[in-house]
DRENBA-973873 format. One record per residue (C-alpha): z, y, x; residue in three letters. Coordinates in steps of 0.02 Angstrom, whole numbers, plus 50000, padded with zeros to 5 digits. Layout:
N
ZYXALA
...
end
This chain:
311
492665299754373UNK
491895316054428UNK
489985314754420UNK
489785322254592UNK
490725307254662UNK
489885294054556UNK
490055280654690UNK
490885276754854UNK
490275283555020UNK
489275268155066UNK
488325268254901UNK
488005286854917UNK
487245284455089UNK
486195270255019UNK
485585281754881UNK
485165295155009UNK
484165282755111UNK
483255277354954UNK
482905295554910UNK
482195299055084UNK
481085283655077UNK
480445288754905UNK
480075306354968UNK
479165299255120UNK
478175285755028UNK
477905294754863UNK
478455279654763UNK
480095272954694UNK
479405255154701UNK
478915256554885UNK
480595264654927UNK
481495250654834UNK
480575237454936UNK
481175245955096UNK
482965244355033UNK
482775226854957UNK
482865233354778UNK
481795230454624UNK
480765245154558UNK
481915246654407UNK
483485246754516UNK
482725259654633UNK
482245271154489UNK
483965269454412UNK
484815273454578UNK
483785289454596UNK
484225294354418UNK
486085292054456UNK
485895302554613UNK
485045316454514UNK
486395315454381UNK
487765316854511UNK
486925332054588UNK
486525339354418UNK
484775343454475UNK
483015336354470UNK
482425330054639UNK
480695323454592UNK
479255328554481UNK
478605312454403UNK
476835310054337UNK
475785294654305UNK
474825297554466UNK
476055304454592UNK
477845307754638UNK
478295323954725UNK
479855333354771UNK
480455348354674UNK
480965363854770UNK
482775358254762UNK
482225340754811UNK
481415347754968UNK
483025356755011UNK
484045340954980UNK
482855331055089UNK
483095343355232UNK
484985341855230UNK
484965323055196UNK
483915319955351UNK
485115330255455UNK
486645321555382UNK
485985304055417UNK
485415308655591UNK
487125315955632UNK
488005300455564UNK
486915288955668UNK
487245299155824UNK
489115299555789UNK
489225280855758UNK
488235276955915UNK
489365288156017UNK
490945280255947UNK
490315262755983UNK
489925266656164UNK
491255279656198UNK
490065291756283UNK
488945306156235UNK
487325299056305UNK
485695301356210UNK
485135285456125UNK
484045279155985UNK
482185278455952UNK
480935292655963UNK
479285290255873UNK
477855298655967UNK
476005301055930UNK
474765306156065UNK
472895305456105UNK
472385288956184UNK
471795294156357UNK
473125307456382UNK
474445295156322UNK
473925281656445UNK
473595292456596UNK
474865306556584UNK
476175303056451UNK
476665285156497UNK
477285289656672UNK
478275304256600UNK
479105293156470UNK
479585280756605UNK
480395294956704UNK
481345300856551UNK
482035283356518UNK
482655282656697UNK
483695297956654UNK
484155292156478UNK
484115273056471UNK
484805272856294UNK
483215280556223UNK
481845269356154UNK
480065273956105UNK
478905269955960UNK
477275276056035UNK
475635277555939UNK
474065281656038UNK
472635287355928UNK
471295300755930UNK
471485303055742UNK
472905315455714UNK
474445307655635UNK
475255313855476UNK
476985317855544UNK
477815316555374UNK
476935301255304UNK
476985291755469UNK
478775297355507UNK
478315304255679UNK
479635314055776UNK
478495321755908UNK
476605323155913UNK
475535328856059UNK
473875336656007UNK
472525348356069UNK
472035364355980UNK
472825375955855UNK
474295372355742UNK
473605361555599UNK
475035363355475UNK
476205377755437UNK
477635365355413UNK
477515360555597UNK
478145369655751UNK
477005369755903UNK
477725371456077UNK
476405374256212UNK
476345360656344UNK
474825365256448UNK
473295376456444UNK
471655367256427UNK
469855369056368UNK
468445357456320UNK
467085355256450UNK
465485345256466UNK
465595333056609UNK
464555319356688UNK
464565307556836UNK
463615313156993UNK
462455298156975UNK
461935303656800UNK
461655321456857UNK
460545315056997UNK
459575304256873UNK
459415316556727UNK
459645333356810UNK
460885347256772UNK
460545355556603UNK
460255374256603UNK
460725377356421UNK
461785368156291UNK
460215365156186UNK
459575353056318UNK
461055341556285UNK
460245336456120UNK
458955326156215UNK
460085319356352UNK
461155303456346UNK
462895307956284UNK
464545299856233UNK
465525305556081UNK
467225302256006UNK
467185294255834UNK
468575299755715UNK
469035295855536UNK
467905310555489UNK
466415303755586UNK
465705305955761UNK
466075322255852UNK
464245325655890UNK
464285344555861UNK
464855352056025UNK
465485369956008UNK
465145383156140UNK
464995401956163UNK
463255409656168UNK
463215424956282UNK
461365428956266UNK
460885446856229UNK
462545453156296UNK
463475447556139UNK
464695433156122UNK
464485422055969UNK
465085404855922UNK
463745391455924UNK
463565372655932UNK
462335359455986UNK
462135342855895UNK
461895328756019UNK
460785314455960UNK
460675301256096UNK
462465295156104UNK
463655280756127UNK
465225282356023UNK
466995275656027UNK
468585279555929UNK
469555278756093UNK
469535294056206UNK
469945283356358UNK
468365273256328UNK
467365289356317UNK
468075294856485UNK
467715278156568UNK
465935277856505UNK
465695295356574UNK
466365290056744UNK
465175275156739UNK
463705286956715UNK
463305281856537UNK
463105299656473UNK
463745317456463UNK
465445319156377UNK
466365333556292UNK
468155331656353UNK
469745341456376UNK
469825346856558UNK
471625340756560UNK
471045322856524UNK
469795322556667UNK
470735332956797UNK
471005317956913UNK
469175312856896UNK
468605330456942UNK
469735331057094UNK
469135313857151UNK
467295318357124UNK
467035304856992UNK
466505318256867UNK
465775335756876UNK
465735349156742UNK
464115357656687UNK
463715372956581UNK
465415380756620UNK
464795398156570UNK
464555391556392UNK
465995379656363UNK
467445391656384UNK
468475390456224UNK
470325386956246UNK
471035370756173UNK
472875371056225UNK
473955355556223UNK
475415357156102UNK
476975347456060UNK
477195346855870UNK
478755343055770UNK
479445345955596UNK
479995363855565UNK
481445359055451UNK
481975342355522UNK
483595340955621UNK
483275335755801UNK
484565323755872UNK
484905325156059UNK
483635311856109UNK
482205321556027UNK
482755338756088UNK
483005332256265UNK
481305323556268UNK
480435338956201UNK
481195349656339UNK
480765336556471UNK
478945335156417UNK
478735353956413UNK
479405355056591UNK
478355340556658UNK
476725345856578UNK
477035363456641UNK
477045356556818UNK
475315348556805UNK
473985354756926UNK
472455357356818UNK
end
């Protein structure tokens, strides 16, 4: 038997699935558990796959498992092949070309609840065969490790392996409820925020209590920050927004997240001459991953809908 055809098609696809799980999880044992195999059987299956391809897919050490350069290339084409097969099988079963399947999405909590959810409902009205696996978190997801198809995040592109498509312009502002402004007064400089009641977002890296701004004193622009000290904190951006609306403190928020509150008068911005830095909203996806129709269609839809927002 020719080595390149060491097994039937079904076994080859099983080996490819095992390979992709091992690449994602960094472990043959963990990949084997996903496929209902023992660690020894999983390792042997990967060895047979490498033998059939006559190339080394993984670098193995006692501490880690990582793809070789050829392994990365094989992963890229394997993901595309499996995605195409799944799309083809779904189309054959139903006899139509409609988009279907699950899209895994990661988004910030308050934006996800207040803006994204209605958009996803509209998209499903157009494409009822599409399902969602939605994760709302203010800690950025690892798109590879967490197997995320699309991520919505503020700021600059965090990883060169990701593509960023702009969804909407935005910036971070300091905001407060009118009742708090009446009680504490409107600050004249960012430094005064250090002694005022504030609300901060807590992340895996700690509380975001250093608020960046632009200092224009002396006719020169320079980056600066103020560390707030009297703060409530939450790991949920929606809680931060609600506390701000309730008058619990000043908050440093994306203007996109509080646009409705500003229009309704529930919040007001302060120190706008200082907090001017852009923090655009981007849609991130894998640079080298094949996008089946459901993902490509949703990406186009979200870009169109976010582009229509009145900020």
